PAZA-467571 format. One record per residue: residue number from 1; residue in one letter; x, z, y of N, C-alpha, C in turn. Coordinates in Angstrom, 1 decimal. Layout:
% PAZA-467571
k_r_nx_nz_ny_cax_caz_cay_cx_cz_cy
NUM_a_X_Z_Y_X_Z_Y_X_Z_Y .
...
This chain:
% PAZA-467571
k_r_nx_nz_ny_cax_caz_cay_cx_cz_cy
1_x_28.8_173.7_125.2_29.3_172.3_125.1_28.2_171.3_125.2 .
2_x_28.5_170.2_125.9_27.5_169.2_126.0_27.0_168.6_124.7 .
3_x_25.8_168.1_124.6_25.2_167.7_123.4_26.0_166.6_122.7 .
4_x_26.4_165.6_123.4_27.1_164.4_122.8_28.5_164.9_122.3 .
5_x_29.2_165.6_123.1_30.5_166.1_122.7_30.4_167.0_121.4 .
6_x_29.4_167.8_121.4_29.1_168.7_120.3_28.8_167.9_119.0 .
7_x_28.0_166.8_119.1_27.6_166.0_118.0_28.9_165.3_117.5 .
8_x_29.7_164.8_118.4_30.9_164.1_117.9_31.9_165.0_117.2 .
9_x_32.0_166.2_117.8_32.9_167.2_117.1_32.4_167.6_115.7 .
10_x_31.1_167.6_115.5_30.6_168.0_114.2_30.6_166.8_113.2 .
11_x_31.0_165.6_113.7_31.0_164.4_112.8_29.7_163.7_112.8 .
12_x_28.8_164.0_113.7_27.5_163.3_113.7_27.5_161.9_114.1 .
13_x_26.5_161.1_113.8_26.4_159.7_114.2_25.6_159.7_115.5 .
14_x_26.1_159.1_116.5_25.4_159.0_117.8_25.1_157.5_118.1 .
15_x_23.9_157.3_118.7_23.4_156.0_119.0_23.2_155.8_120.5 .
16_x_23.6_154.7_121.0_23.4_154.4_122.5_23.1_153.0_122.7 .
17_x_22.9_152.7_124.0_22.7_151.3_124.4_23.4_151.0_125.7 .
18_x_23.2_149.8_126.2_23.9_149.3_127.4_23.0_149.0_128.5 .
19_x_23.4_149.4_129.7_22.6_149.0_130.9_23.4_148.1_131.8 .
20_x_22.8_146.9_132.1_23.4_146.0_133.0_22.5_145.5_134.1 .
21_x_21.2_145.8_133.9_20.2_145.4_134.9_20.2_146.4_136.0 .
22_x_20.3_145.9_137.2_20.4_146.8_138.3_19.1_147.3_138.9 .
23_x_18.3_148.1_138.1_17.1_148.7_138.6_16.8_150.0_137.9 .
24_x_16.5_151.1_138.6_16.3_152.4_138.0_15.1_152.4_137.1 .
25_x_14.1_151.5_137.3_13.0_151.5_136.4_13.4_151.2_134.9 .
26_x_14.4_150.4_134.7_14.9_150.1_133.4_15.4_151.4_132.7 .
27_x_16.3_152.1_133.5_16.9_153.3_132.9_15.8_154.4_132.7 .
28_x_14.9_154.5_133.6_13.8_155.4_133.6_12.9_155.2_132.3 .
29_x_12.6_154.0_132.0_11.8_153.6_130.8_12.6_153.9_129.6 .
30_x_13.9_153.5_129.5_14.7_153.7_128.3_14.9_155.2_128.1 .
31_x_14.9_156.0_129.2_15.2_157.4_129.0_14.2_158.2_128.2 .
32_x_13.0_157.5_128.0_12.0_158.1_127.2_12.2_158.0_125.7 .
33_x_13.3_157.2_125.4_13.6_157.0_124.0_14.8_157.9_123.6 .
34_x_14.9_158.3_122.3_15.8_159.3_121.8_17.3_158.8_121.7 .
35_x_17.8_158.1_122.7_19.2_157.7_122.7_20.1_158.9_122.9 .
36_x_21.3_158.9_122.4_22.2_160.0_122.6_23.1_159.7_123.9 .
37_x_23.3_158.5_124.2_24.1_158.1_125.3_23.7_156.7_125.8 .
38_x_24.0_156.4_127.1_23.8_155.1_127.7_25.0_154.7_128.4 .
39_x_25.5_153.5_128.2_26.7_153.0_128.9_26.2_152.1_130.0 .
40_x_26.7_152.4_131.2_26.4_151.5_132.4_27.7_150.7_132.5 .
41_x_27.5_149.4_132.5_28.6_148.4_132.3_29.1_147.8_133.7 .
42_x_30.2_148.3_134.2_30.8_147.7_135.4_31.8_146.6_135.0 .
43_x_32.2_146.5_133.8_33.2_145.5_133.4_32.6_144.1_133.4 .
44_x_31.5_143.9_132.8_30.9_142.5_132.7_29.6_142.3_133.4 .
45_x_29.1_143.4_134.0_27.8_143.3_134.7_28.0_143.6_136.2 .
46_x_27.1_143.0_137.0_27.2_143.2_138.5_26.7_144.5_139.0 .
47_x_27.4_145.6_138.5_27.1_146.9_139.0_28.3_147.5_139.7 .
48_x_28.0_148.1_140.8_29.1_148.8_141.6_28.7_150.3_141.7 .
49_x_29.6_151.1_142.3_29.4_152.5_142.4_28.1_152.9_143.1 .
50_x_27.7_152.3_144.2_26.4_152.7_144.8_25.2_152.4_143.9 .
51_x_25.3_151.3_143.1_24.3_151.0_142.1_24.2_152.1_141.1 .
52_x_25.3_152.5_140.6_25.4_153.5_139.5_24.8_154.8_139.9 .
53_x_25.1_155.2_141.1_24.6_156.5_141.5_23.1_156.6_141.4 .
54_x_22.4_155.5_141.8_20.9_155.4_141.7_20.5_155.3_140.2 .
55_x_21.2_154.4_139.5_20.8_154.1_138.1_20.9_155.3_137.2 .
56_x_21.9_156.2_137.5_22.0_157.4_136.6_21.0_158.5_136.9 .
57_x_20.4_158.5_138.0_19.5_159.5_138.4_18.3_159.8_137.4 .
58_x_17.7_158.8_136.9_16.6_159.0_135.9_17.0_159.8_134.7 .
59_x_18.3_159.9_134.4_18.8_160.6_133.2_18.9_162.1_133.4 .
60_x_18.8_162.5_134.7_18.9_164.0_134.9_17.8_164.7_134.3 .
61_x_18.1_165.8_133.6_17.1_166.5_132.9_16.8_166.0_131.5 .
62_x_17.4_164.9_131.1_17.3_164.4_129.7_18.5_164.9_128.9 .
63_x_18.5_164.6_127.6_19.6_164.9_126.8_20.5_163.6_126.5 .
64_x_20.3_162.6_127.3_21.1_161.4_127.2_22.3_161.5_128.1 .
65_x_23.5_161.3_127.5_24.7_161.3_128.3_25.0_160.0_129.0 .
66_x_25.2_160.0_130.3_25.5_158.8_131.1_27.0_158.5_131.0 .
67_x_27.3_157.4_130.5_28.7_156.9_130.3_28.9_155.6_131.2 .
68_x_30.0_155.5_131.8_30.3_154.3_132.6_31.5_153.6_132.0 .
69_x_31.3_152.3_131.7_32.5_151.5_131.4_33.0_150.9_132.7 .
70_x_34.2_151.5_133.1_34.8_151.0_134.3_35.4_149.6_134.2 .
71_x_35.6_148.9_135.3_36.0_147.5_135.1_37.5_147.4_134.6 .
72_x_38.3_148.5_134.8_39.7_148.4_134.3_40.2_149.8_134.2 .
73_x_41.4_149.9_133.6_42.0_151.2_133.5_42.7_151.6_134.8 .
74_x_41.8_152.0_135.8_42.2_152.3_137.1_41.7_153.7_137.5 .
75_x_42.6_154.5_138.0_42.3_155.9_138.2_41.3_156.0_139.4 .
76_x_41.3_155.1_140.4_40.4_155.1_141.5_39.0_154.9_141.0 .
77_x_38.8_153.9_140.2_37.5_153.6_139.6_37.0_154.7_138.8 .
78_x_37.8_155.3_138.0_37.4_156.4_137.1_37.0_157.6_138.0 .
79_x_37.8_157.9_139.0_37.5_159.1_139.9_36.2_158.9_140.6 .
80_x_35.9_157.7_141.0_34.7_157.5_141.8_33.4_157.6_140.9 .
81_x_33.5_157.1_139.7_32.3_157.3_138.9_32.1_158.7_138.3 .
82_x_33.2_159.4_138.1_33.0_160.8_137.8_32.4_161.6_138.9 .
83_x_32.8_161.3_140.1_32.3_162.1_141.3_30.8_161.9_141.5 .
84_x_30.3_160.8_141.0_28.8_160.5_141.2_28.0_161.0_139.9 .
85_x_28.7_161.6_139.0_27.9_162.3_137.9_28.1_161.7_136.5 .
86_x_28.9_160.7_136.3_29.1_160.2_134.9_29.7_161.3_134.1 .
87_x_29.2_161.5_132.9_29.7_162.5_132.0_30.6_161.9_130.9 .
88_x_30.7_160.6_130.9_31.6_159.9_130.0_32.2_158.7_130.7 .
89_x_33.4_158.3_130.2_34.1_157.2_130.7_34.6_156.3_129.6 .
90_x_34.2_155.0_129.7_34.8_154.0_128.7_35.8_153.1_129.5 .
91_x_37.0_153.0_128.9_38.0_152.3_129.5_38.4_151.1_128.7 .
92_x_38.3_149.9_129.2_38.7_148.7_128.4_40.2_148.4_128.3 .
93_x_40.5_147.6_127.4_41.8_147.0_127.3_43.0_148.0_127.2 .
94_x_42.8_148.9_126.2_43.8_149.9_125.9_44.7_149.4_124.8 .
95_x_46.0_149.2_125.1_46.9_148.5_124.2_48.1_149.4_123.7 .
96_x_48.3_150.5_124.4_49.5_151.3_124.1_49.2_152.8_124.4 .
97_x_50.1_153.6_123.9_50.0_155.0_124.2_50.0_155.3_125.7 .
98_x_50.8_154.5_126.4_50.9_154.7_127.9_49.6_154.4_128.5 .
99_x_48.9_153.3_128.1_47.6_153.0_128.6_46.6_154.2_128.3 .
100_x_46.6_154.7_127.1_45.7_155.8_126.8_46.0_157.0_127.6 .
101_x_47.3_157.4_127.8_47.7_158.5_128.6_47.2_158.4_130.1 .
102_x_47.3_157.2_130.6_46.9_156.9_132.0_45.4_157.1_132.1 .
103_x_44.6_156.6_131.1_43.2_156.7_131.2_42.8_158.2_131.1 .
104_x_43.3_158.9_130.2_43.0_160.3_130.1_43.4_161.1_131.3 .
105_x_44.5_160.9_131.9_45.0_161.6_133.1_44.0_161.3_134.3 .
106_x_43.5_160.1_134.3_42.6_159.8_135.4_41.3_160.6_135.4 .
107_x_41.0_161.1_134.2_39.7_161.9_134.1_39.9_163.4_134.3 .
108_x_41.2_163.8_134.4_41.5_165.2_134.5_42.0_165.6_135.9 .
109_x_41.6_166.8_136.4_42.2_167.3_137.6_43.6_167.9_137.4 .
110_x_44.4_167.9_138.4_45.7_168.6_138.2_45.5_170.0_137.7 .
111_x_46.5_170.6_136.9_47.8_170.0_136.6_47.8_169.1_135.4 .
112_x_46.6_168.9_134.8_46.6_168.1_133.6_46.4_166.6_133.8 .
113_x_46.0_166.2_135.1_45.8_164.8_135.4_46.0_164.5_136.8 .
114_x_45.3_163.4_137.2_45.5_162.8_138.6_44.2_162.8_139.4 .
115_x_43.1_163.3_138.9_41.9_163.1_139.6_41.9_163.9_140.9 .
116_x_41.5_163.2_142.0_41.5_163.8_143.3_40.2_164.7_143.4 .
117_x_40.3_165.7_144.2_39.2_166.6_144.4_38.3_166.2_145.5 .
118_x_37.1_165.7_145.2_36.1_165.3_146.2_34.8_165.1_145.5 .
119_x_34.3_166.2_144.7_33.1_166.0_143.9_31.9_165.8_144.8 .
120_x_30.9_165.0_144.3_29.7_164.7_145.0_28.5_165.1_144.2 .
121_x_27.9_164.1_143.6_26.7_164.3_142.8_27.1_165.2_141.5 .
122_x_28.3_165.1_141.0_28.7_165.8_139.8_28.6_167.4_140.0 .
123_x_28.7_167.8_141.2_28.4_169.3_141.5_27.1_169.5_142.3 .
124_x_26.2_168.5_142.1_24.9_168.6_142.8_25.1_168.8_144.3 .
125_x_26.0_168.0_144.8_26.3_167.9_146.3_26.7_169.3_146.9 .
126_x_27.3_170.1_146.0_27.8_171.4_146.5_26.9_172.5_146.1 .
127_x_25.7_172.3_145.5_24.9_173.4_145.1_25.4_174.1_143.9 .
128_x_26.3_173.4_143.1_27.0_174.0_142.0_28.4_174.2_142.5 .
129_x_29.0_175.3_142.1_30.4_175.6_142.6_31.4_174.7_141.9 .
130_x_32.4_174.3_142.6_33.4_173.5_142.1_34.2_174.2_141.0 .
131_x_34.4_175.5_141.2_35.2_176.3_140.2_34.5_176.2_138.8 .
132_x_33.2_176.3_138.8_32.5_176.3_137.5_32.6_174.9_136.9 .
133_x_32.5_173.9_137.7_32.6_172.5_137.3_34.0_172.3_136.7 .
134_x_35.0_172.7_137.5_36.4_172.6_137.1_36.7_173.2_135.7 .
135_x_36.2_174.4_135.5_36.5_175.1_134.3_35.8_174.6_133.1 .
136_x_34.6_174.0_133.3_33.7_173.6_132.2_33.8_172.1_131.8 .
137_x_33.8_171.2_132.8_33.5_169.8_132.6_34.5_169.2_131.6 .
138_x_35.8_169.3_131.8_36.7_168.6_131.0_36.8_169.0_129.6 .
139_x_36.5_170.3_129.4_36.6_170.9_128.0_35.3_170.8_127.3 .
140_x_34.2_170.8_128.0_32.9_170.9_127.3_32.0_169.7_127.4 .
141_x_32.0_168.9_128.4_31.1_167.9_128.6_31.7_166.5_128.6 .
142_x_32.8_166.3_129.2_33.4_165.0_129.3_33.7_164.3_128.0 .
143_x_33.4_163.0_127.9_33.7_162.2_126.7_34.5_161.0_127.2 .
144_x_35.6_160.9_126.6_36.5_159.7_127.0_36.5_158.7_125.8 .
145_x_36.1_157.5_126.1_36.0_156.4_125.2_37.1_155.3_125.5 .
146_x_37.9_155.0_124.6_38.9_154.0_124.8_38.6_152.8_124.0 .
147_x_38.7_151.6_124.6_38.4_150.3_123.9_39.6_149.8_123.2 .
148_x_39.5_149.5_122.0_40.6_148.9_121.2_40.2_147.4_120.9 .
149_x_40.8_146.5_121.6_40.3_145.1_121.6_41.3_144.0_121.2 .
150_x_42.5_144.4_120.9_43.6_143.4_120.6_44.4_143.7_119.4 .
151_x_45.1_142.7_119.0_46.1_142.9_117.9_47.2_143.9_118.3 .
152_x_47.6_143.8_119.5_48.6_144.8_120.0_48.1_146.2_119.9 .
153_x_46.8_146.4_120.3_46.2_147.7_120.2_46.2_148.2_118.8 .
154_x_45.8_147.3_117.8_45.8_147.7_116.4_47.2_148.1_115.9 .
155_x_48.2_147.4_116.4_49.6_147.8_116.0_50.0_149.1_116.5 .
156_x_49.4_149.5_117.6_49.8_150.8_118.3_48.7_151.8_118.1 .
157_x_47.7_151.6_117.2_46.5_152.4_117.1_46.9_153.9_116.8 .
158_x_47.8_154.2_116.0_48.2_155.6_115.7_48.7_156.3_116.9 .
159_x_49.5_155.6_117.7_50.1_156.2_118.9_49.0_156.4_119.9 .
160_x_48.1_155.4_120.1_47.0_155.5_121.0_46.1_156.7_120.7 .
161_x_45.7_156.9_119.5_44.8_157.9_119.1_45.5_159.3_119.0 .
162_x_46.8_159.4_119.1_47.4_160.6_119.1_47.4_161.3_120.5 .
163_x_47.0_160.6_121.5_46.9_161.2_122.8_45.8_162.2_122.9 .
164_x_46.1_163.4_123.4_45.2_164.5_123.5_44.1_164.1_124.6 .
165_x_42.9_164.3_124.3_41.8_164.0_125.2_41.0_162.8_124.9 .
166_x_41.4_162.0_123.9_40.6_160.8_123.5_39.5_161.3_122.5 .
167_x_38.3_161.1_122.9_37.2_161.5_122.0_36.7_160.4_121.1 .
168_x_36.6_159.2_121.6_36.1_158.0_120.9_37.0_156.8_121.1 .
169_x_37.3_156.1_120.0_37.9_154.8_120.1_36.8_153.8_119.8 .
170_x_36.8_152.7_120.5_35.6_151.8_120.5_36.1_150.3_120.3 .
171_x_35.4_149.7_119.4_35.7_148.2_119.1_34.5_147.4_119.6 .
172_x_34.9_146.4_120.4_33.9_145.3_120.7_34.2_144.1_119.8 .
173_x_33.4_143.9_118.8_33.7_142.8_117.8_34.0_141.5_118.4 .
174_x_33.3_141.1_119.4_33.5_139.8_120.0_34.9_139.7_120.6 .
175_x_35.3_140.8_121.4_36.6_140.8_122.0_37.7_140.8_120.9 .
176_x_37.5_141.7_119.9_38.6_141.9_118.9_38.7_140.6_118.1 .
177_x_37.6_140.0_117.6_37.8_138.8_116.8_38.4_137.6_117.7 .
178_x_38.0_137.6_118.9_38.6_136.5_119.8_40.1_136.7_120.0 .
179_x_40.5_138.0_120.2_41.9_138.3_120.4_42.7_138.1_119.1 .
180_x_42.0_138.2_118.0_42.7_137.9_116.7_42.7_136.5_116.3 .
181_x_42.1_135.6_117.2_42.1_134.2_116.9_41.0_133.7_116.0 .
182_x_40.0_134.6_115.8_38.9_134.3_114.8_37.6_134.6_115.5 .
183_x_37.3_134.0_116.7_36.1_134.4_117.5_34.8_134.4_116.7 .
184_x_34.1_135.6_116.8_32.8_135.8_116.2_32.8_135.6_114.7 .
185_x_33.9_135.7_114.0_33.9_135.6_112.5_34.0_137.0_112.0 .
186_x_32.8_137.6_111.9_32.7_139.0_111.5_32.9_139.3_110.0 .
187_x_33.0_138.3_109.2_33.3_138.5_107.8_34.7_138.0_107.4 .
188_x_35.5_137.6_108.4_36.8_137.1_108.2_37.7_138.3_107.7 .
189_x_38.5_138.0_106.6_39.4_139.1_106.1_40.3_139.8_107.1 .
190_x_40.7_139.0_108.1_41.6_139.6_109.1_40.8_140.6_109.9 .
191_x_39.6_140.3_110.2_38.8_141.3_111.0_38.4_142.5_110.2 .
192_x_38.0_142.3_108.9_37.7_143.4_108.0_38.8_144.3_107.8 .
193_x_40.0_143.8_107.7_41.2_144.6_107.5_41.5_145.4_108.8 .
194_x_41.2_144.8_110.0_41.4_145.5_111.2_40.4_146.7_111.3 .
195_x_39.2_146.5_110.8_38.2_147.6_110.8_38.7_148.7_109.9 .
196_x_39.3_148.4_108.8_39.8_149.4_107.9_40.9_150.2_108.5 .
197_x_41.8_149.5_109.1_43.0_150.1_109.8_42.5_151.0_110.9 .
198_x_41.5_150.6_111.6_41.0_151.3_112.8_40.3_152.6_112.3 .
199_x_39.5_152.5_111.2_38.8_153.7_110.7_39.7_154.7_110.1 .
200_x_40.8_154.3_109.5_41.8_155.2_108.9_42.5_156.0_110.0 .
201_x_42.8_155.3_111.1_43.5_155.9_112.2_42.6_156.9_112.9 .
202_x_41.3_156.6_113.1_40.4_157.5_113.7_40.3_158.8_112.8 .
203_x_40.2_158.6_111.5_40.1_159.8_110.7_41.4_160.6_110.7 .
204_x_42.5_160.0_110.8_43.8_160.7_110.9_43.9_161.6_112.1 .
205_x_43.3_161.1_113.2_43.5_161.9_114.4_42.2_162.6_114.9 .
206_x_41.2_162.6_114.1_40.0_163.3_114.5_39.2_162.7_115.7 .
207_x_39.3_161.4_115.8_38.7_160.6_116.9_37.5_159.9_116.3 .
208_x_36.4_160.0_117.0_35.1_159.3_116.5_35.3_157.8_116.7 .
209_x_35.0_157.0_115.6_35.1_155.6_115.7_33.8_155.0_116.3 .
210_x_33.9_154.1_117.2_32.7_153.5_117.9_32.8_152.0_117.8 .
211_x_31.6_151.4_117.9_31.5_149.9_117.8_30.2_149.4_118.4 .
212_x_30.3_148.2_118.9_29.1_147.5_119.4_28.8_146.4_118.4 .
213_x_27.9_146.6_117.5_27.6_145.7_116.4_26.9_144.4_117.0 .
214_x_27.1_143.3_116.3_26.5_142.0_116.8_25.0_142.1_116.6 .
215_x_24.4_142.8_115.7_23.0_142.9_115.5_22.7_144.2_114.7 .
216_x_21.4_144.4_114.5_21.0_145.7_113.9_21.4_145.8_112.4 .
217_x_21.5_144.7_111.7_22.0_144.8_110.3_23.4_145.2_110.3 .
218_x_24.3_144.7_111.2_25.6_145.1_111.2_25.7_146.6_111.7 .
219_x_24.8_147.0_112.6_24.8_148.4_113.0_24.6_149.3_111.8 .
220_x_23.7_149.0_111.0_23.4_149.9_109.8_24.6_149.9_108.8 .
221_x_25.2_148.7_108.7_26.4_148.6_107.8_27.6_149.4_108.3 .
222_x_27.8_149.3_109.7_28.9_150.0_110.2_28.8_151.5_110.2 .
223_x_27.5_152.0_110.3_27.3_153.4_110.2_27.6_153.9_108.8 .
224_x_27.2_153.1_107.8_27.5_153.4_106.4_29.0_153.4_106.2 .
225_x_29.7_152.6_106.9_31.2_152.5_106.7_31.9_153.7_107.4 .
226_x_31.2_154.4_108.3_31.9_155.5_108.9_31.9_155.5_110.4 .
227_x_31.4_154.5_111.1_31.3_154.5_112.5_30.3_155.5_113.0 .
228_x_30.7_156.3_114.1_29.8_157.4_114.6_29.4_157.3_116.0 .
229_x_29.8_156.3_116.7_29.4_156.1_118.1_29.0_154.6_118.2 .
230_x_27.7_154.3_118.0_27.3_153.0_117.7_26.2_152.5_118.7 .
231_x_26.4_151.4_119.3_25.5_150.9_120.3_24.5_149.9_119.6 .
232_x_23.3_149.9_120.1_22.3_148.9_119.6_21.8_148.1_120.8 .
233_x_22.0_146.9_120.8_21.5_146.0_121.8_21.9_146.4_123.2 .
234_x_21.2_145.8_124.2_21.4_146.2_125.6_20.0_145.9_126.3 .
235_x_19.9_146.4_127.5_18.6_146.2_128.2_18.2_144.7_128.2 .
236_x_19.2_143.8_128.6_18.9_142.4_128.7_18.6_141.8_127.3 .
237_x_19.5_142.1_126.3_19.3_141.5_125.0_18.0_141.9_124.3 .
238_x_17.6_143.2_124.6_16.4_143.7_124.0_15.2_143.0_124.6 .
239_x_15.2_142.8_125.9_14.1_142.1_126.6_14.0_140.7_126.1 .
240_x_15.1_140.0_126.0_15.1_138.6_125.5_14.6_138.5_124.1 .
241_x_15.1_139.4_123.3_14.7_139.4_121.8_13.2_139.6_121.7 .
242_x_12.7_140.6_122.4_11.3_140.9_122.3_10.4_139.7_122.7 .
243_x_10.8_139.1_123.8_10.0_138.0_124.3_10.1_136.8_123.3 .
244_x_11.3_136.6_122.8_11.6_135.5_121.9_10.7_135.6_120.6 .
245_x_10.6_136.8_120.0_9.8_137.0_118.9_8.3_136.8_119.2 .
246_x_7.9_137.4_120.3_6.5_137.3_120.7_6.1_135.8_121.0 .
247_x_7.0_135.1_121.7_6.7_133.7_122.0_6.6_132.8_120.8 .
248_x_7.5_133.0_119.9_7.5_132.3_118.6_6.2_132.5_117.9 .
249_x_5.8_133.7_117.8_4.5_134.0_117.1_3.3_133.4_117.8 .
250_x_3.2_133.6_119.1_2.1_133.1_119.8_2.0_131.6_119.9 .
251_x_3.2_131.0_120.2_3.3_129.5_120.3_3.0_128.9_118.9 .
252_x_3.4_129.5_117.8_3.0_128.9_116.5_1.5_128.9_116.3 .
253_x_0.8_129.9_116.8_-0.6_129.9_116.7_-1.2_128.9_117.6 .
254_x_-0.7_128.8_118.8_-1.2_127.8_119.8_-1.0_126.4_119.3 .
255_x_0.2_126.1_118.7_0.5_124.8_118.2_-0.5_124.4_117.1 .
256_x_-0.8_125.4_116.2_-1.7_125.1_115.1_-3.1_124.8_115.6 .
257_x_-3.5_125.5_116.6_-4.9_125.3_117.2_-5.0_123.9_117.9 .
258_x_-3.9_123.6_118.6_-4.0_122.3_119.4_-3.7_121.1_118.5 .
259_x_-3.2_121.3_117.3_-3.0_120.2_116.4_-4.2_119.7_115.7 .
260_x_-5.3_120.5_115.7_-6.5_120.1_115.0_-7.4_119.2_116.0 .
């Protein structure tokens, strides 16, 4: 069984980050860090399938699981990123059991699903047999992450998580608070109750709860509350944050020296 899937099945806490910058150097550098997974974001970042194929290459031979957030719950998009070697799929805007079933079916070959047969990089361009990949991948390596982002999704959360094949349910706090009419109010009682409802449902169905915390303090808090698939920052936010801290420090010194 793949490392990430195994960790999730054991109830372990897994940590990842987001890639939106379209250059393999970024992934290559980050791959030296002990992340459990990396999400390549097609929903909000200017990344397409040809970009992803190159961006995922530096992760080969590492223990980091490449996950792709597809732009929509679309079986063509899911099929294409699986064919180029994604080992996990994150699907946005899941609001019903039917949405969840469609997402899971898109990741499976017949008779369990709808995925067309045309593997590429996922079978090392044919150097690995398709039969081995077919028998192993869906049961041992594949991680399916469904995003729960709306009030409707919360109302249907028990039905959504009852679908076989869902490994992780994931909250984006900005999306969820916005859809609840309380944008970015992460201490609002309505949002806190939504988190409690979400965590109970995940526990009921043996699904790992995931979240993209607004900052590192929230990340620590959410882990303590029971979240087990937690992202920290992104390539762009980490770069900006590091530069901001360094500039504030250096400019404070420069301002003191020039004021004398």
